C-alpha positions as CSV (number, residue, x, y, z in Angstrom):
1,M,76.4,103.1,97.3
2,L,78.4,102.1,94.2
3,I,77.2,99.6,91.8
4,T,78.3,98.4,88.2
5,P,75.7,97.2,85.6
6,R,75.4,93.1,85.3
7,L,75.9,93.9,81.4
8,T,79.7,94.1,80.1
9,P,80.5,96.4,77.5
10,H,82.4,95.4,74.5
11,Y,84.8,96.8,72.4
12,P,83.6,97.5,68.6
13,I,85.3,95.1,67.1
14,A,83.1,94.6,64.1
15,I,83.2,98.2,63.2
16,E,87.0,97.9,63.5
17,R,87.1,95.3,61.2
18,G,85.0,96.8,58.7
19,Y,87.0,100.3,58.8
20,Q,90.3,98.1,58.3
21,K,88.9,96.5,55.1
22,Q,87.9,99.6,53.7
23,L,91.2,101.3,54.3
24,A,92.8,98.7,52.7
25,A,90.7,98.3,49.8
26,F,91.6,102.4,49.4
27,Y,95.0,101.7,49.8
28,R,95.2,98.7,47.4
29,E,93.3,100.9,44.7
30,A,96.0,103.7,45.4
31,A,98.8,101.2,44.6
32,L,97.4,99.7,41.9
33,A,96.9,103.2,40.2
34,V,100.6,103.7,40.5
35,D,100.9,100.2,39.0
36,K,99.4,101.3,35.7
37,L,102.1,104.2,35.3
38,T,104.7,101.6,35.2
39,P,105.1,101.5,31.3
40,Q,105.8,105.4,31.5
41,I,108.2,104.7,34.7
42,I,110.4,102.4,32.6
43,T,110.4,104.3,29.6
44,Y,111.7,107.4,31.7
45,I,114.3,104.9,33.1
46,Q,115.5,103.8,30.0
47,K,115.6,107.0,28.2
48,Y,117.8,108.7,30.9
49,R,119.6,105.5,32.6
50,V,121.9,105.8,29.5
51,R,122.8,109.3,29.5
52,L,126.4,110.7,30.6
53,D,125.8,114.1,31.3
54,A,124.3,116.0,34.0
55,K,120.4,116.1,34.3
56,S,119.1,118.2,31.6
57,F,116.2,120.6,31.8
58,S,114.0,118.3,29.5
59,E,114.7,115.2,31.8
60,Q,113.7,117.5,35.1
61,M,110.7,118.4,33.2
62,E,109.8,114.9,32.5
63,F,110.5,113.7,36.0
64,D,108.6,116.4,37.8
65,Q,105.5,115.3,35.1
66,L,105.9,112.1,36.3
67,M,106.1,112.5,39.9
68,S,102.9,114.7,39.3
69,D,101.1,111.9,37.7
70,I,101.8,109.2,40.4
71,R,100.4,111.8,43.1
72,D,97.5,112.0,40.7
73,A,97.0,108.4,40.7
74,I,97.1,108.3,44.7
75,D,95.0,111.4,45.0
76,G,92.3,109.8,42.4
77,A,92.2,106.6,44.5
78,L,92.0,108.8,47.8
79,T,89.8,111.4,46.8
80,D,88.8,113.7,49.6
81,D,85.1,113.0,49.0
82,K,85.4,109.3,49.3
83,V,87.7,108.9,52.2
84,R,85.3,111.8,54.0
85,R,82.5,109.5,53.6
86,M,84.1,106.7,55.2
87,V,85.8,108.2,58.0
88,E,82.3,110.1,59.0
89,S,80.4,106.7,58.1
90,T,82.7,105.0,60.7
91,A,82.3,108.0,63.1
92,N,78.2,107.6,63.2
93,L,78.6,103.7,63.5
94,I,80.9,104.2,66.5
95,F,78.4,107.1,67.9
96,T,75.6,104.9,67.4
97,Y,77.3,101.6,69.0
98,G,78.4,103.9,71.8
99,K,75.2,105.6,72.3
100,D,73.3,102.3,72.4
101,E,75.6,100.5,74.7
102,F,75.1,103.5,77.0
103,Y,71.5,103.0,77.1
104,D,71.6,99.6,77.6
105,M,74.0,100.1,80.7
106,V,72.0,102.7,82.1
107,R,68.8,100.5,81.5
108,S,70.2,97.3,83.4
109,V,70.8,99.6,86.6
110,A,67.5,102.0,86.7
111,G,65.2,99.9,84.7
112,T,61.9,101.6,83.6
113,Y,63.7,105.0,85.0
114,A,66.7,104.7,82.5
115,P,65.0,107.2,79.8
116,F,65.0,110.2,82.6
117,I,68.8,109.8,82.8
118,G,69.3,110.3,79.4
119,D,72.2,111.0,77.4
120,T,73.1,114.8,77.0
121,S,76.5,114.5,75.6
122,A,75.4,114.9,71.7
123,T,77.2,118.3,71.3
124,A,80.3,117.4,73.1
125,V,80.6,114.2,71.4
126,E,80.3,115.8,67.9
127,V,82.8,118.1,68.4
128,I,85.5,115.2,69.2
129,E,84.0,113.1,66.2
130,S,84.4,116.1,64.3
131,A,88.1,116.5,65.4
132,W,88.7,112.7,64.8
133,A,87.3,112.6,61.3
134,E,90.1,115.4,60.6
135,S,93.1,113.5,62.3
136,N,91.8,110.3,60.4
137,M,91.7,112.1,57.0
138,F,95.3,113.4,57.5
139,Q,96.5,109.9,58.5
140,I,94.8,107.9,55.4
141,R,95.4,110.5,52.9
142,A,98.5,113.0,53.4
143,S,100.8,110.7,55.3
144,Y,100.2,107.7,52.9
145,E,101.0,110.0,50.0
146,G,104.2,111.7,51.5
147,A,105.7,108.2,52.8
148,N,105.0,106.7,49.4
149,T,106.3,109.4,47.0
150,S,109.5,109.8,48.9
151,K,110.0,106.1,48.3
152,I,109.3,106.1,44.9
153,V,111.5,109.0,44.3
154,E,114.4,107.1,46.4
155,N,113.9,103.8,44.2
156,L,113.6,106.0,41.0
157,R,117.0,107.5,41.4
158,Q,118.6,104.4,42.6
159,M,117.5,102.8,39.2
160,L,118.6,105.6,37.5
161,S,122.2,105.7,39.1
162,E,122.8,101.6,38.3
163,P,124.8,100.5,35.3
164,S,123.1,100.6,31.7
165,P,123.9,98.4,29.1
166,K,127.0,99.2,26.2
167,S,124.8,101.0,24.2
168,A,121.3,102.8,24.0
169,Y,120.4,100.8,21.0
170,E,121.2,97.3,22.6
171,Y,119.1,98.7,25.6
172,L,116.2,99.9,23.7
173,R,115.7,96.8,21.8
174,N,116.1,94.3,24.4
175,Q,112.5,93.4,25.4
176,R,113.7,91.0,28.3
177,E,115.5,94.0,29.6
178,I,112.4,96.0,29.7
179,T,110.6,93.1,31.5
180,T,113.2,92.9,33.8
181,L,113.0,96.7,34.8
182,S,109.4,96.1,35.3
183,E,109.4,93.4,37.7
184,E,112.4,95.1,39.6
185,W,110.0,98.3,39.8
186,K,107.0,96.1,40.9
187,S,109.3,94.6,43.6
188,R,110.7,97.8,44.5
189,V,107.8,100.0,44.9
190,I,104.4,98.3,44.1
191,H,104.3,95.3,46.2
192,P,105.9,97.7,49.1
193,M,102.8,99.9,48.6
194,L,100.4,96.8,48.8
195,K,101.9,95.7,52.0
196,D,102.2,99.1,53.4
197,G,98.4,99.9,52.5
198,E,97.6,96.8,54.4
199,T,99.8,97.4,57.5
200,R,98.7,100.9,57.3
201,A,95.0,100.2,57.5
202,A,95.5,97.7,60.1
203,F,97.2,100.4,62.5
204,I,94.7,103.1,61.7
205,A,91.7,100.8,62.5
206,H,93.1,99.3,65.7
207,N,93.8,102.7,66.9
208,E,91.3,105.1,65.8
209,V,88.2,103.1,66.5
210,G,89.1,102.6,70.0
211,N,90.4,106.2,70.3
212,L,86.8,107.5,69.6
213,Y,85.0,104.9,71.0
214,G,86.7,105.7,74.5
215,R,86.5,109.3,74.5
216,S,82.8,109.4,73.6
217,T,82.5,106.8,76.3
218,Q,83.7,109.0,78.7
219,I,81.8,112.1,77.9
220,R,78.3,110.1,77.9
221,Y,79.1,108.9,81.4
222,Q,80.5,112.2,82.7
223,S,77.4,113.9,81.3
224,A,75.3,111.7,83.2
225,G,77.1,112.1,86.2
226,V,79.0,108.8,86.4
227,D,82.6,109.8,87.5
228,K,84.1,106.2,88.1
229,Y,84.4,103.2,86.0
230,V,85.9,100.0,86.1
231,W,88.8,99.1,83.8
232,T,87.9,96.0,81.7
233,A,90.6,94.4,79.4
234,V,90.4,91.6,76.9
235,K,92.7,89.7,78.2
236,D,94.0,87.7,75.3
237,K,97.3,87.2,73.8
238,R,97.5,90.9,72.5
239,T,96.7,92.4,75.9
240,R,99.5,94.3,77.0
241,P,100.6,93.3,80.8
242,S,99.8,97.0,82.1
243,H,96.6,96.9,80.9
244,A,95.9,93.6,82.1
245,E,97.0,94.7,85.7
246,Y,94.6,97.8,85.3
247,S,91.7,95.5,84.6
248,G,89.1,95.0,87.5
249,N,89.9,98.5,89.5
250,V,88.1,101.3,89.7
251,Y,89.5,104.6,88.3
252,S,88.1,108.4,88.0
253,W,87.9,109.8,84.5
254,T,89.6,112.7,85.2
255,G,91.9,113.9,88.2
256,E,92.7,112.3,91.2
257,G,92.0,108.6,90.7
258,S,92.1,109.0,87.0
259,N,94.9,106.3,85.3
260,P,98.0,107.9,83.8
261,A,97.6,105.7,80.7
262,G,94.4,107.7,79.7
263,V,90.9,106.3,79.7
264,P,90.1,102.7,78.2
265,G,90.3,102.6,74.4
266,T,92.5,105.7,74.1
267,P,96.0,104.4,74.4
268,I,97.5,103.4,71.2
269,R,95.9,100.3,69.8
270,C,93.8,99.6,72.9
271,R,90.6,97.3,72.8
272,C,90.2,97.7,76.8
273,V,86.4,99.1,77.5
274,A,85.0,101.4,80.4
275,L,82.2,99.6,82.8
276,P,80.5,102.4,84.7
277,V,80.2,102.8,88.6
278,F,77.0,104.4,89.2
279,D,76.5,106.0,92.3
280,T,72.8,105.3,93.2
281,D,72.6,108.1,95.8
282,N,73.4,110.5,92.4
283,L,70.9,108.6,90.8
284,E,68.2,109.2,93.3
285,N,68.5,112.9,93.4
286,K,68.6,112.8,89.4
287,L,65.2,111.1,89.3
288,E,63.5,113.1,91.9
289,G,62.0,115.2,89.8
290,V,60.6,112.3,87.8
291,K,56.9,111.8,88.7
292,P,56.0,109.4,90.1
293,F,59.5,108.0,91.4
294,D,58.9,105.2,93.6
295,K,61.3,105.7,96.5
296,N,61.5,101.9,97.2
297,F,62.7,101.3,93.8
298,K,66.0,99.1,93.9
299,F,68.7,99.7,91.5
300,S,70.1,96.7,90.0
301,G,73.7,95.8,89.7
302,K,77.1,94.4,91.3
303,V,77.9,96.4,94.4
304,V,81.5,98.0,94.1
305,T,83.1,97.3,97.6
306,S,86.6,98.6,97.1
307,P,86.6,102.2,94.8
308,R,89.9,103.4,94.0
């Protein structure tokens, strides 16, 4: 007989929000660190915006130093150690959340025999946690720095190529022009960096928390001999129509009868969850070695009448 727990698993939304908040704070720190270099950047623009000849060696040297300072500012906010601690801490929260939820589901079906079913997936989950952490590290640091430094270079070149005042002397002594340049730089670069950080933090958190939660859930249940699950959608305005259609259907984790979209949580920005489908015959076989095992014990749950 196939049954599902009477409990309902829940997407770890609190972990997602916490991860998003931490990411947004890091990105804000990076943007503000670049903003502190604004006086140097404006001085560079003032100095070379008025030239008439081709780019000189000294200008190139100053440009390279400026870009190095910008990268250092971003790296200083997004140091490898700080980001890794945040990523690994989030992975541990997802691991603990999933493990506790697994035992709650098993306990609701098997009662006092739940400890003997157990979670034997620790090593496999650690492997995917490690891969997940490295992927997140790249997304958080390298892709962010690459995208923003290219935008900085583009805007810097545009501002250098725009018409300059009639004389260098007039330009350098005009404080109002300096203020205007600073405001333009902030509008072109700093404000978009702040906005990009918020958007990037939301996307990474929405996508990656569900990804690890879904993959680790699959491994846990498969290690316990649970081969099927019921796709369960959140069913709010963010739920995509195809996932709403999957909801309530029984799927296999892999192979024949699996969902081509993957398992719940693993598609991009998916918040769906998997409700495990337990085979009571398999559970009885698993528990036969437990002494004493009451053959009259009845597993508790909702009977699945139409498995996929």
